[in-house]
C-alpha positions as CSV (number, residue, x, y, z in Angstrom):
1,M,0.0,-0.1,0.1
2,R,1.3,3.4,-0.9
3,K,2.0,5.8,2.1
4,T,-0.6,8.6,1.5
5,K,-2.7,10.7,3.8
6,R,-6.3,10.8,3.1
7,Y,-8.6,13.9,3.3
8,P,-12.3,13.5,2.8
9,V,-14.4,16.0,1.1
10,E,-18.1,16.9,1.1
11,G,-20.2,17.7,-1.9
12,A,-18.4,18.1,-5.1
13,N,-15.4,16.1,-6.2
14,S,-12.2,16.9,-4.5
15,L,-10.6,18.7,-7.4
16,R,-13.5,21.2,-7.2
17,H,-12.0,22.0,-3.8
18,V,-8.4,22.4,-4.9
19,Y,-7.8,25.9,-3.8
20,K,-8.9,25.0,-0.3
21,T,-6.2,22.5,-0.3
22,V,-3.3,24.5,-1.9
23,P,-3.0,28.3,-2.4
24,F,-3.8,29.5,-5.9
25,W,-0.6,31.7,-6.2
26,K,1.6,28.7,-5.2
27,V,0.2,26.6,-8.0
28,V,0.7,29.5,-10.3
29,K,4.4,30.0,-9.2
30,N,5.0,26.2,-9.2
31,F,3.5,25.9,-12.7
32,V,5.9,28.7,-14.2
33,V,9.0,27.3,-12.5
34,I,8.1,23.7,-13.7
35,Q,7.4,24.7,-17.2
36,L,10.7,26.6,-17.5
37,A,12.6,23.7,-16.1
38,R,10.8,21.2,-18.4
39,Y,12.4,23.0,-21.5
40,T,15.7,24.1,-20.3
41,P,18.6,22.0,-21.4
42,F,20.8,23.2,-18.5
43,L,20.7,20.3,-15.9
44,S,22.2,22.4,-13.2
45,L,19.7,25.2,-13.6
46,K,16.8,22.7,-13.3
47,N,18.2,21.4,-10.0
48,W,18.7,25.0,-8.7
49,L,15.1,25.8,-9.6
50,Y,13.7,22.7,-8.0
51,R,15.7,23.2,-4.8
52,K,15.5,26.9,-4.5
53,L,12.0,27.7,-5.9
54,L,10.1,24.6,-5.2
55,G,11.6,23.3,-2.0
56,M,12.6,19.9,-3.3
57,K,15.4,17.8,-2.1
58,V,17.6,17.1,-5.0
59,G,21.1,15.3,-4.8
60,S,24.2,16.2,-6.5
61,K,24.8,15.1,-10.1
62,T,21.1,14.1,-10.5
63,S,19.7,14.6,-14.0
64,F,16.2,15.5,-15.0
65,A,15.7,14.9,-18.6
66,L,13.6,17.1,-21.0
67,M,9.8,17.4,-20.3
68,V,9.8,15.8,-16.8
69,M,6.7,16.9,-15.1
70,L,6.7,17.3,-11.4
71,D,3.7,17.7,-9.2
72,V,2.6,21.3,-9.8
73,M,0.7,21.5,-6.4
74,F,3.1,19.8,-3.9
75,P,6.6,19.4,-5.4
76,E,8.2,19.9,-2.0
77,K,6.9,16.4,-1.2
78,I,9.4,14.9,-3.8
79,S,13.0,14.0,-3.0
80,V,15.5,12.6,-5.2
81,G,19.0,11.2,-4.2
82,R,22.4,11.9,-5.8
83,N,23.4,10.8,-9.3
84,T,19.9,9.7,-10.3
85,V,18.4,10.0,-13.9
86,I,14.8,10.7,-14.3
87,G,13.9,10.0,-18.0
88,Y,12.2,12.0,-20.6
89,N,8.5,13.0,-20.1
90,T,8.2,11.2,-16.7
91,T,5.5,12.5,-14.3
92,I,6.1,12.5,-10.6
93,L,3.0,13.0,-8.5
94,A,2.6,13.8,-4.7
95,H,-1.2,14.3,-4.8
96,E,-4.3,12.5,-6.2
97,Y,-7.8,14.2,-6.3
98,L,-10.5,11.6,-6.3
99,I,-14.4,11.8,-5.9
100,K,-14.8,11.8,-2.2
101,E,-11.3,12.4,-1.0
102,Y,-7.9,13.7,-2.0
103,R,-4.6,12.1,-1.0
104,L,-1.1,13.5,-0.4
105,G,2.1,11.4,-0.1
106,E,5.8,11.9,-0.2
107,V,7.8,10.4,-3.2
108,K,11.3,9.3,-2.2
109,I,13.6,8.4,-5.0
110,G,17.0,7.1,-3.9
111,S,20.5,7.6,-5.1
112,E,21.9,6.0,-8.3
113,V,18.3,5.3,-9.6
114,M,17.7,5.1,-13.3
115,I,14.0,6.0,-14.3
116,G,13.3,5.3,-18.0
117,A,11.2,7.7,-20.2
118,N,7.5,8.1,-19.9
119,C,7.0,6.7,-16.4
120,T,4.4,7.8,-14.0
121,I,5.3,7.7,-10.3
122,L,2.3,7.9,-8.0
123,P,2.2,9.6,-4.5
124,G,3.4,7.8,-1.3
125,V,6.0,5.6,-3.1
126,E,9.7,5.0,-2.4
127,I,12.2,3.8,-5.0
128,G,15.2,2.4,-3.3
129,D,19.0,3.2,-4.2
130,G,20.3,1.6,-7.3
131,A,16.8,0.7,-8.6
132,I,16.0,0.7,-12.3
133,V,12.6,1.5,-13.6
134,S,11.9,0.5,-17.2
135,A,10.5,3.1,-19.6
136,G,6.7,3.4,-19.6
137,T,6.2,2.0,-16.1
138,L,3.4,3.0,-13.7
139,V,5.2,3.0,-10.3
140,H,2.2,2.4,-8.0
141,K,4.1,0.7,-5.1
142,D,7.5,0.8,-3.6
143,V,10.6,-0.4,-5.5
144,A,13.2,-2.3,-3.6
145,P,16.8,-1.1,-3.7
146,G,18.8,-2.5,-6.6
147,S,15.8,-4.1,-8.2
148,F,14.8,-3.7,-11.9
149,V,11.0,-3.2,-12.4
150,G,8.7,-2.4,-15.4
151,G,5.3,-2.6,-16.9
152,N,1.8,-1.6,-16.2
153,P,1.0,-2.9,-13.7
154,M,4.6,-2.8,-12.4
155,R,6.2,-5.9,-11.6
156,V,9.7,-7.0,-10.4
157,I,11.7,-8.1,-13.5
158,Y,14.9,-8.8,-11.5
159,N,15.5,-8.5,-7.8
160,A,18.8,-7.0,-6.7
161,D,20.5,-10.4,-6.4
162,E,19.3,-11.6,-9.8
163,L,20.4,-8.4,-11.4
164,K,23.9,-8.5,-9.8
165,D,24.2,-12.1,-11.1
166,R,23.1,-11.1,-14.6
167,W,25.6,-8.3,-14.7
168,K,28.4,-10.1,-13.1
169,D,30.4,-10.3,-16.3
170,D,29.2,-7.0,-17.8
171,E,32.1,-4.8,-18.7
172,I,30.4,-1.6,-17.5
173,Y,28.0,-2.8,-14.7
174,G,29.8,-6.0,-13.6
175,V,32.7,-6.6,-11.2
176,R,35.9,-5.4,-12.8
177,K,38.8,-7.7,-12.7
178,S,42.2,-6.1,-12.6
């Protein structure tokens, strides 16, 4: 189960209550910053914008590819470790507005993580250090450190031990013999 906090609403669906849950001008500022960052080719500028203007925790040497879409309402609930790659057109959400409730949850992405293009990461999930998320994956639950996951619904393709064994003789990812 994802780690989200649930907030019930009365009457209309929860999205109709959006500006009771998050200030309008915060959303406007976040939208402008995120759109600027989505199109800039300067990785260090993106990280600076995310840290300083959105309140995110972003580790050193982390790279957000072109068109990554962060949660426009609660980006401060997203943290990314060091030397991680977030692939092209990936969406990272920290909220979900439903009919009778809305939910908020932190998204924690570890260090040395590879997230392929066109993924969607839902609120309340944690992706462990060294994990690999295949392109096009809907991340709807936690991903164990060092594992390789993919698909919709997401499933484990290789756990950390299987992946390490698979790569043991690889000239780039395997154990180097000197």
